[in-house]
C-alpha positions in Angstrom: 145.0 140.5 17.1 144.6 141.2 20.8 143.5 138.6 23.2 139.9 138.9 24.3 138.7 138.5 27.8 135.2 137.1 27.4 133.5 139.0 30.2 129.8 139.1 29.6 128.2 138.1 32.9 126.5 135.1 31.2 129.3 132.6 30.6 132.1 131.6 32.9 133.3 129.9 36.1 131.7 130.6 39.4 133.9 129.7 42.4 131.9 128.4 45.4 133.1 127.8 48.9 130.9 124.9 49.6 130.1 124.4 53.3 130.2 121.0 55.0 126.9 119.1 55.0 125.8 120.4 51.6 125.8 118.2 48.5 127.5 119.4 45.3 124.3 118.9 43.3 122.4 121.0 45.8 124.9 123.8 45.4 124.6 123.7 41.6 120.8 123.7 41.8 120.9 126.8 44.1 123.0 128.6 41.6 120.7 127.6 38.7 117.7 128.8 40.6 119.4 132.2 41.2 120.5 132.6 37.6 117.1 131.7 36.2 115.6 129.4 33.7 117.4 128.7 30.4 121.0 129.0 31.8 123.1 125.9 31.5 124.9 125.1 34.8 127.2 122.2 35.8 130.2 121.6 38.0 133.7 120.3 37.6 134.5 117.8 40.3 132.1 116.5 43.0 132.8 117.2 46.7 131.4 114.8 49.2 128.7 116.3 51.4 131.0 115.8 54.4 133.7 117.9 52.7 134.0 121.6 52.2 135.8 124.1 50.0 136.3 124.7 46.3 133.4 123.8 44.0 133.8 125.1 40.4 130.4 125.8 38.9 130.3 126.1 35.1 127.9 128.6 33.7 126.7 128.9 30.1 129.3 128.1 27.4 131.9 127.3 30.1 130.1 123.9 30.6 131.8 122.8 27.4 135.2 123.2 29.2 134.3 120.8 32.0 136.8 118.0 31.1 139.7 120.5 30.8 139.0 121.7 34.3 138.7 118.1 35.6 142.1 117.3 34.2 143.8 119.9 36.4 145.6 118.9 39.7 143.6 119.5 42.9 144.9 120.4 46.4 143.3 119.4 49.7 143.8 119.8 53.4 142.5 116.9 55.5 142.6 115.7 59.1 143.3 112.0 59.6 142.1 110.4 62.8 144.2 107.4 63.9 142.9 104.6 66.0 139.4 104.3 64.5 138.6 102.5 61.3 135.1 103.1 59.7 133.0 101.5 56.9 133.1 104.8 54.9 136.7 105.8 55.6 135.3 109.0 57.0 133.5 110.0 60.2 130.0 109.2 59.0 130.3 105.4 58.8 130.0 102.5 61.2 133.0 101.8 63.3 134.8 98.7 62.2 137.6 98.8 64.8 138.9 101.2 67.4 141.6 101.4 70.0 140.7 101.9 73.7 143.0 105.0 73.8 144.1 107.4 71.1 147.4 106.2 69.6 150.5 108.3 70.2 151.6 109.2 66.7 154.8 111.0 65.7 155.7 113.0 62.7 158.7 110.9 61.7 156.8 107.7 61.5 154.1 109.3 59.4 156.5 111.0 57.1 158.2 107.7 56.5 154.9 106.5 54.9 154.8 109.4 52.4 156.9 107.9 49.6 154.6 104.9 49.3 151.8 107.2 48.1 153.6 109.4 45.6 153.4 109.2 41.8 151.2 106.8 39.9 149.9 104.2 42.3 147.1 101.7 42.6 144.4 102.8 45.0 141.4 101.0 46.3 138.3 103.4 46.4 136.1 103.5 49.5 133.3 100.9 49.6 130.9 103.8 50.0 131.4 105.7 46.8 129.6 106.7 43.6 131.6 104.3 41.4 129.7 101.7 39.5 130.2 98.0 39.8 128.3 95.8 37.4 126.1 98.8 36.7 125.2 99.5 40.3 126.5 102.3 42.5 128.9 100.9 45.1 127.4 102.9 47.9 124.0 101.5 47.3 125.2 97.9 47.3 127.4 98.5 50.3 124.6 100.0 52.3 121.8 97.6 51.3 123.8 94.3 51.3 127.4 94.1 52.5 130.5 96.3 52.1 132.1 95.8 48.7 135.8 95.6 48.2 136.2 97.7 45.0 139.0 96.9 42.5 142.2 98.8 42.6 142.5 101.8 40.2 145.5 103.8 39.1 145.8 107.3 40.6 148.4 110.1 40.4 149.4 111.8 43.6 151.9 114.7 43.1 152.4 115.6 46.7 151.6 114.4 50.2 152.8 116.4 53.2 152.3 115.8 56.9 151.6 119.4 58.0 150.7 119.1 61.7 150.7 116.3 64.2 148.5 116.3 67.3 150.0 113.3 69.1 147.8 113.6 72.2 144.7 113.3 70.0 145.9 110.8 67.5 145.4 113.2 64.6 147.4 114.6 61.8 146.8 117.3 59.2 147.8 116.3 55.7 148.2 118.4 52.5 147.5 116.5 49.2 148.0 117.5 45.6 146.5 114.9 43.3 144.7 114.3 40.0 141.1 113.2 39.2 140.0 109.8 40.6 142.0 110.1 43.8 140.2 109.5 47.0 141.6 111.3 50.1 139.5 109.0 52.2 141.5 106.1 50.8 144.8 107.8 51.6 143.7 108.3 55.2 142.6 104.6 55.4 145.8 103.3 53.9 148.0 105.5 56.2 146.1 104.0 59.1 146.6 100.4 57.9 150.3 101.0 57.3 150.8 102.6 60.7 149.0 99.6 62.4 146.5 101.8 64.1 143.7 102.1 61.6 142.4 105.5 60.6 139.7 107.5 58.8 139.4 111.0 57.3 137.7 113.2 59.8 137.7 116.4 57.8 138.4 117.5 54.3 138.7 120.9 52.5 139.5 121.4 48.8 141.7 124.4 48.4 142.4 124.7 44.7 142.0 123.1 41.2 144.8 124.4 39.0 144.6 128.2 39.1 141.1 128.2 40.6 141.3 128.9 44.3 138.7 128.8 47.1 139.9 132.2 48.4 138.0 133.7 45.4 134.9 131.8 46.3 131.3 132.9 46.9 130.1 131.8 50.3 126.8 130.3 51.2 126.9 131.9 54.7 123.5 133.5 54.3 121.9 130.3 52.9 121.6 128.8 49.5 118.2 130.4 48.9 119.7 133.9 49.4 122.0 133.9 46.4 121.7 137.1 44.3 121.7 136.8 40.5 123.6 140.1 40.0 126.2 139.2 42.6 126.7 135.8 40.9 127.0 137.3 37.5 129.6 139.8 38.7 131.5 137.0 40.3 131.9 134.9 37.2 135.4 134.4 36.0 135.5 134.7 32.2 135.8 131.6 30.1 139.4 132.5 29.0 140.4 132.1 32.7 141.1 128.5 31.6 144.1 129.8 29.6 145.9 130.3 33.0 145.9 126.6 33.4 147.3 125.6 30.0 150.0 126.9 27.6 148.2 129.7 25.8 148.7 131.4 22.5 147.2 134.3 20.5 146.3 134.4 16.9 148.3 136.8 14.9 146.9 136.3 11.4 143.3 136.8 10.4 143.3 133.7 8.2 144.2 131.5 11.2 141.1 132.6 12.9 139.0 131.1 10.1 141.1 128.0 10.0 140.6 127.3 13.7 136.8 127.9 13.5 136.7 125.3 10.7 138.6 122.8 12.8 141.9 123.0 10.9 145.3 122.6 12.6 147.6 125.5 12.9 151.4 125.5 13.0 152.5 126.5 16.4 155.1 128.8 14.8 152.4 131.1 13.5 151.0 131.8 17.0 152.2 134.3 19.6 152.9 132.8 23.0 151.1 134.4 26.0 153.3 134.4 29.1 152.1 132.0 31.8 153.4 132.2 35.3 152.8 128.4 35.5 151.1 125.9 33.2 149.2 123.5 35.4 148.7 121.0 32.6 150.7 120.5 29.4 148.4 118.0 27.6 146.5 120.8 25.8 146.9 124.4 24.8 144.5 127.3 24.6 144.3 129.7 21.6 142.4 133.0 21.7 141.4 135.4 19.0 138.6 137.8 18.2 135.6 136.2 19.7 137.1 132.7 19.7 138.6 130.5 22.4 139.9 127.2 21.2 141.2 124.3 23.3 143.7 122.3 21.2 145.7 119.2 21.3 149.3 119.0 20.1 150.2 117.1 16.9 153.8 116.5 15.7 154.3 116.0 12.0 157.3 116.4 9.7 159.4 117.9 12.5 156.7 120.6 13.1 154.3 121.1 15.9 150.6 121.8 15.1 147.7 122.7 17.4 144.5 120.8 16.5 141.3 122.3 17.8 139.2 120.1 20.0 136.7 122.5 21.5 135.8 125.9 20.1 133.8 128.5 21.9 132.5 131.3 19.7 131.7 134.4 21.8 130.6 137.9 21.3 133.4 140.3 21.8 132.9 142.5 24.8 131.8 146.0 23.9 
């Protein structure tokens, strides 16, 4: 059976290049209005309103793939401003401390901090965040009462690079590759604390999530109310684009198609591998067949590897 690309203009991933100053929820609402009533729309990974860049909007049946997109590594470019510490760890908050003059920072001293951030580390989220503490949003408590010190949480940072240093302005551009739950604002704050100058994140742009890249994004340059339904439909990446992120396989036997549809495990040996240039995440695999896309987990039993379906999308084959 040949692999099916599920291009139908109704279900898929819409790549948005979100501008600064626009909330993620507002972006999703604009897409929903443009596509019309009855269309399921969501997103995979919130961007703060002060941030810009990649926002993956899930349309139709692609909404069921949200968690598999969220599991993918994300890359960011950020500008860290040293010498000023704020209540929000970005440029919108109250100034907690500041130096009279911009500190003179050098690349070597900043790069010496990098190993402390890599791998699985404990990170303290910003006090102004959407996390819940005792059932209340941290940002609501911190704004109405006093700044909360949130508990440390484990995060996974794959890469942190000091890309540019503007010593005369006390700024540095950093590139970060990390996984869900990581706050780039916290990285900037902690770099400032470790340097002794204090710091906050003055700018942030998300570049990619796994194989999804902002360079493929639809722009809001003409305003959110000017989105065209036909243009958005034509811009949808098909649901099996997710197979670029995971190990992917193709069904070769008709009986295996029925087995997957019924939630039964398949021996990996019966499936044909589809070549991937790079698998961004190895915790799951994607199996495609005629009108079926199945996201599966691995199971090892009696020296054999099986793929067990977790999420099945049944689609009409393209005409």
